[in-house]
Each structure stands twice: as C-alpha cells, then as structure tokens.
C-alpha positions in Angstrom: 216.0 249.4 102.0 213.9 252.6 101.5 212.8 253.5 98.0 213.2 257.1 96.9 209.6 257.6 95.7 206.3 255.6 95.7 203.1 256.5 94.0 199.6 255.9 95.4 197.5 256.1 92.3 193.7 256.5 92.9 193.0 257.8 89.4 191.1 254.6 88.5 189.6 253.9 92.0 186.0 252.8 91.7 185.4 251.8 95.3 186.7 252.2 98.9 188.0 248.7 98.6 190.3 249.7 95.8 191.8 252.4 97.9 192.3 250.3 101.0 193.9 247.6 98.8 196.2 250.3 97.3 197.2 251.5 100.7 197.8 247.8 101.8 200.1 247.3 98.8 201.9 250.6 99.6 202.6 249.3 103.1 203.8 245.9 101.7 200.9 243.9 103.0 199.4 240.9 101.3 195.8 241.2 100.2 194.6 238.3 102.3 192.2 240.1 104.6 189.8 243.0 104.9 191.5 246.2 105.8 190.2 249.1 108.0 191.6 252.5 108.6 192.1 251.6 112.2 194.3 248.7 111.1 196.4 251.0 108.9 196.8 253.5 111.7 197.9 250.8 114.1 200.4 249.6 111.4 202.1 252.9 110.9 202.1 253.6 114.7 203.5 250.3 116.0 205.7 248.9 113.2 208.9 251.0 113.0 210.4 248.5 110.6 208.1 249.5 107.8 210.1 250.3 104.7 208.4 253.6 103.8 209.6 255.6 100.8 211.3 259.0 101.2 208.4 260.5 99.1 204.8 259.4 98.6 202.9 260.9 95.7 199.1 260.5 95.8 197.4 260.8 92.4 193.6 261.0 91.8 192.4 262.1 95.3 190.2 265.0 94.1 188.3 262.7 91.7 188.0 259.9 94.3 186.8 262.4 97.0 184.0 263.5 94.7 182.7 259.9 94.4 183.4 258.7 97.9 183.8 261.7 100.2 183.7 259.8 103.5 186.3 257.3 102.4 188.5 260.1 101.0 188.2 261.9 104.4 189.5 258.8 106.2 192.4 258.5 103.7 193.4 262.1 104.2 193.3 261.7 108.0 195.4 258.6 107.7 197.9 260.5 105.4 198.0 263.3 108.0 198.8 260.8 110.7 201.4 259.1 108.5 203.2 262.4 108.0 203.1 263.3 111.7 204.5 259.9 112.7 207.1 259.8 109.9 208.2 263.4 109.5 211.2 262.3 107.4 208.8 261.3 104.7 207.4 263.7 102.2 203.7 263.3 101.1 202.7 265.1 97.9 199.1 265.3 96.8 198.7 265.9 93.0 195.7 268.1 92.5 195.6 268.1 88.6 196.9 265.1 86.7 
C-alpha cells in the first residue's frame, strides 16, 4: 500500500553515508550493504513493485549541498530520475525549514 507522504530529512546529515542510508530507508531497503547512486538508480528503474509514496518531501538539501556539493549533485540527479520514472509521484524540495 502506498503512503500519502514520506519525508527525506537531510537536516542533520553529517556525511554522504547518512544520505545514502536515508535514501535506502526511503526505498525500504535494509542497511546491510554499501549503497551507491548507481544501485539506487537501478532500483527505481527495474523494480516496479516499489511502494513509493504519493509525495516525497526533501528537507535540508541546501545545507547539505553546502557541505557536500558533489554528493548533493548526485542526489538531485537521482531525484530527477525518480520523478521522470514515476511521474505520478510529487517530489518537493523544502528550501527554508
């Protein structure tokens, strides 16, 4: 069953590992391995049974992108792909929180 809304809160992210684990949890994956953005891209492309929410709200991205610009860029690219592959899903980025 799809949930109405899910947060992806990066407000307290102190490392790229934190963000990748947050994305893994969002996708319902156990934290039993190292995750890469290629793995996440493959997951959203090839697993139509993913129980994605109707709306994803991302908090803390501006702050995280200041500390880890390369990782933030990969996350934004992945979110863009997620939106393209799942147009029924709304992705909201909170700029000020």
